[in-house]
C-alpha positions in Angstrom: 97.1 93.4 121.9 93.9 95.1 120.2 93.6 98.1 117.9 91.4 100.5 119.1 88.6 101.9 117.3 90.1 105.0 116.4 93.2 103.8 115.3 91.4 101.3 113.0 89.5 104.7 112.1 92.4 106.3 111.3 94.5 103.6 109.6 91.4 103.6 106.7 91.8 106.5 106.8 95.1 107.0 105.9 94.1 104.1 103.0 91.8 106.0 101.5 94.4 109.1 101.2 96.6 106.8 99.9 94.4 105.7 97.2 93.1 108.9 95.8 89.7 110.6 96.0 87.7 108.3 93.8 85.4 110.9 92.8 88.5 112.5 91.1 88.5 111.7 87.4 92.1 111.2 85.6 91.5 114.5 83.9 90.7 115.9 86.9 94.0 114.7 88.9 95.7 116.3 85.6 93.7 119.7 85.9 94.6 119.8 89.2 98.2 119.0 88.9 98.7 121.5 86.2 96.8 124.1 89.2 99.4 123.6 91.9 102.7 122.4 90.1 102.2 122.8 86.2 101.8 125.7 83.6 98.5 127.2 85.7 100.6 127.5 89.1 101.2 131.2 88.7 97.6 132.1 87.8 96.4 129.8 90.5 98.7 131.0 93.1 97.9 135.4 92.2 94.2 134.0 92.4 94.9 133.1 96.1 97.1 136.0 97.1 94.2 138.5 95.7 91.4 136.4 97.6 93.7 136.4 100.9 94.6 139.9 100.3 90.5 141.0 99.6 89.2 139.1 102.8 91.1 139.1 106.0 89.2 136.2 107.5 91.0 134.1 104.6 94.0 135.5 104.5 94.8 134.9 108.1 93.8 138.6 110.1 91.9 139.8 112.7 88.5 138.3 112.9 85.8 140.5 113.7 84.1 138.2 116.2 
């Protein structure tokens, strides 16, 4: 039984995701880790909350269209 093109593309995407983004250096990965789980997480969350509160489209509010 063969694999469909869609399944093959999906598997390629999974493999790339597991390998990590090649555009990110080790320093970039460390910084992103600090933003999401480390010492910068609270500041990052506060910034996200501020953007969400200021922009209804980002915050999931009603859109005008």
